[in-house]
C-alpha positions as a LaTeX table, in Angstrom:
\begin{tabular}{lrrr}
\hline
Residue & $x$ (\AA) & $y$ (\AA) & $z$ (\AA) \\
\hline
Met1 & 19.37 & $-10.31$ & 34.70 \\
Phe2 & 15.70 & $-10.39$ & 33.30 \\
Asp3 & 14.02 & $-13.49$ & 31.92 \\
Phe4 & 11.85 & $-12.72$ & 29.17 \\
Ser5 & 10.09 & $-16.76$ & 29.16 \\
Thr6 & 9.86 & $-16.05$ & 32.88 \\
His7 & 8.36 & $-12.90$ & 32.07 \\
Leu8 & 6.10 & $-13.42$ & 29.45 \\
Lys9 & 4.98 & $-16.91$ & 31.57 \\
Ser10 & 3.33 & $-14.53$ & 34.00 \\
Leu11 & 2.08 & $-12.27$ & 31.55 \\
Arg12 & 0.03 & $-15.02$ & 30.39 \\
Gln13 & $-0.41$ & $-16.20$ & 33.36 \\
Ser14 & $-1.89$ & $-13.12$ & 34.89 \\
Lys15 & $-4.28$ & $-13.01$ & 32.41 \\
Asn16 & $-5.56$ & $-16.62$ & 33.09 \\
Leu17 & $-4.73$ & $-17.78$ & 30.10 \\
Thr18 & $-3.44$ & $-21.05$ & 28.93 \\
Gln19 & $-0.87$ & $-21.34$ & 26.39 \\
Lys20 & $-3.42$ & $-22.34$ & 24.08 \\
Gln21 & $-5.28$ & $-19.50$ & 24.35 \\
Leu22 & $-2.89$ & $-17.46$ & 24.12 \\
Ala23 & $-1.74$ & $-18.77$ & 21.03 \\
Thr24 & $-4.71$ & $-18.12$ & 19.50 \\
Glu25 & $-5.09$ & $-14.77$ & 20.01 \\
Ile26 & $-1.68$ & $-13.30$ & 18.62 \\
Asn27 & $-1.91$ & $-15.72$ & 15.43 \\
Val28 & 1.15 & $-18.40$ & 16.75 \\
Ser29 & 1.28 & $-22.22$ & 17.66 \\
Glu30 & 0.29 & $-23.23$ & 21.06 \\
Arg31 & 4.51 & $-25.39$ & 21.03 \\
Gly32 & 5.46 & $-21.58$ & 19.47 \\
Ile33 & 4.06 & $-20.08$ & 22.93 \\
Gln34 & 5.47 & $-23.40$ & 24.70 \\
Asn35 & 9.54 & $-22.54$ & 23.17 \\
Tyr36 & 8.73 & $-18.68$ & 24.21 \\
Glu37 & 8.12 & $-19.79$ & 27.66 \\
Thr38 & 11.10 & $-22.34$ & 27.85 \\
Gly39 & 13.47 & $-20.49$ & 26.16 \\
Ile40 & 13.39 & $-22.82$ & 23.38 \\
Arg41 & 13.20 & $-20.26$ & 21.21 \\
Lys42 & 12.98 & $-16.17$ & 20.79 \\
Pro43 & 9.87 & $-14.61$ & 19.64 \\
Thr44 & 10.20 & $-12.51$ & 16.12 \\
Tyr45 & 10.07 & $-8.82$ & 15.74 \\
Asp46 & 6.00 & $-9.17$ & 14.64 \\
Ile47 & 5.64 & $-11.86$ & 17.99 \\
Leu48 & 6.69 & $-9.25$ & 19.79 \\
Ile49 & 4.96 & $-6.51$ & 18.60 \\
Ala50 & 1.12 & $-8.40$ & 19.07 \\
Leu51 & 2.55 & $-9.88$ & 22.55 \\
Ala52 & 3.00 & $-6.00$ & 23.63 \\
Asp53 & $-0.55$ & $-5.18$ & 21.68 \\
Tyr54 & $-2.42$ & $-8.02$ & 23.46 \\
Phe55 & $-1.14$ & $-7.10$ & 26.58 \\
Asp56 & $-1.54$ & $-3.82$ & 26.25 \\
Val57 & 2.26 & $-3.34$ & 27.86 \\
Ser58 & 5.44 & $-1.48$ & 25.75 \\
Leu59 & 7.59 & $-3.40$ & 24.12 \\
Asp60 & 10.14 & $-1.95$ & 26.38 \\
Tyr61 & 8.49 & $-3.47$ & 29.69 \\
Leu62 & 8.13 & $-6.70$ & 27.34 \\
Val63 & 11.58 & $-7.27$ & 26.73 \\
Gly64 & 12.61 & $-6.02$ & 30.32 \\
Arg65 & 13.92 & $-2.74$ & 29.68 \\
Thr66 & 11.80 & $-0.93$ & 31.88 \\
Asn67 & 9.68 & $-1.71$ & 34.96 \\
Asn68 & 7.22 & $-0.03$ & 33.72 \\
Pro69 & 4.51 & $-1.06$ & 31.07 \\
Asn70 & 3.67 & 2.02 & 29.56 \\
Ser71 & 7.01 & 3.23 & 29.37 \\
His72 & 7.80 & 5.08 & 25.63 \\
Lys73 & 4.19 & 3.48 & 24.44 \\
Ser74 & 2.33 & 5.67 & 21.94 \\
\hline
\end{tabular}
């Protein structure tokens, strides 16, 4: 089963970013990123879009619907 929190953490670490740096880049709190990565909270639609845009991946890839980061990306 897909685990969004682990996936997000892997994406962040692949860019060598701290949680605080990612939070600043997408205009959310560091606590928000912490909560997403621990599974305490799920991001809103707007935050998902910001994450997909920042990491330059499709929403489908971000939420585990495909293994292809470019799937359904315009």
